[in-house]
Every structure is written in C-alpha cells, then in structure tokens.
N, C-alpha and C positions, 0 to 999 in steps of 0.2 A: 316666393318665400325661400328663405335660407334653409339649409339642412336642419338647423336647430329649430327654426320656426315650424317646419314641416313635422318634426318630431313632437313638438308641442301640439300641433293641430291633430296629429294622429292619436294623441293621448286624451283628447277631449272626450267627455262623456257623451252619450247619445242624446241627452237632453240638456240644454244649456241655457242659462239666463244671460242675456245681453242687455247693454245699457246704451242709451244715447242721450246726450245733452241737446236740447232743441228748444225752439220757440213754442209757445203755446199754440201759435198759429199752425205750425208744422204738425203738432199733435192732433189738433182738431181736424186738419185736413186728411190725416192718415196716409199722406204721401211722403213717406220717410226717405231720407238719404240712405246711402248703403254703407256708411262708416259707422260701426258700433264698437263697443269695447266690452271686455269681460270684467272690467273694474268699475263699480259704481262710483268710486272716488274720482277716477279719471273722467267719467261722464259729468260729474258735478263740476269739475274744473272747466270743462268745455262749456257748460251751460252758464256758470255764474262768474267765472274768473278770466277766461280767455278773452283778450281784448282785441284780437286782430280781425275779427269779422264785423267790420263797420256797418254793414247793412242791417245787422240785427242787434247792434249794441243797446238800443233803447227799447227793445221789445221784451215782454215778459218771457221767462224761460222756465223749463222744467227738465227733470231727468225722467225718461220713460224707459221702462223695462219690458222685455218680451221674453217669453219662453219659446225657444226654437229647437229644432232637432239639428244634429250635427250636419246632416246632408244639406241643410239650408246655408251653412257657412261655406263660403266659396274660398276664403283665404284667411290667414292669420299673420299679422305683422307685429313685431315688438321692437322695431329699430329704435323708437324714441321712448321705449318703456310705457307704451300706451295700451298694450294688449289689444290692439285693434283687430277686429274681425270685419270682413266684408260679407254683408248679408243682404239679401233682397227678400224681406218678409212678405 
C-alpha cells in the first residue's frame, strides 16, 4: 500500500460492507476470491461490464456483499480507482 492507501485503510470503520462481482457459480460455492471493493458500483462493473475474463463471459453473474470487520481486511488499494480491498472472508 502507498502512504495514502494506508491512511485510508487506517480510517476505515470497524465494520465494513464489501462487494464482489462474481458468477452465480462462485456465489453458490462459497469459495470466494480475495479481491473485493468498497464500491457497489465498481463491483457491478466487474460483474456485468468487464469483458476481459473470457472464462466467465457467458456465465450468469451477481454482485455479492458481505459485512466484515476491519481486521479481516488485509490491504486497501486504489491505484485504478477501484477501492479494492483484499479480504479472505
């Protein structure tokens, strides 16, 4: 994390809602990836508009949200304005 990203991470509340765009298959499995976002809008982009993941392009997608505690967030990145958090729920 950059100094600015660390500053934002440190200012996060103790309870946080995170979002992830995923296939319905991933949701049903409960075996989630580690990249999440603080932005529902960004998760919707990855679920419904992002076209570079060819292995899932024809699968049904959904935005899933979780309530987590700050200690479950391992890192925060905003290099591409994605408000990405690394979380292993």
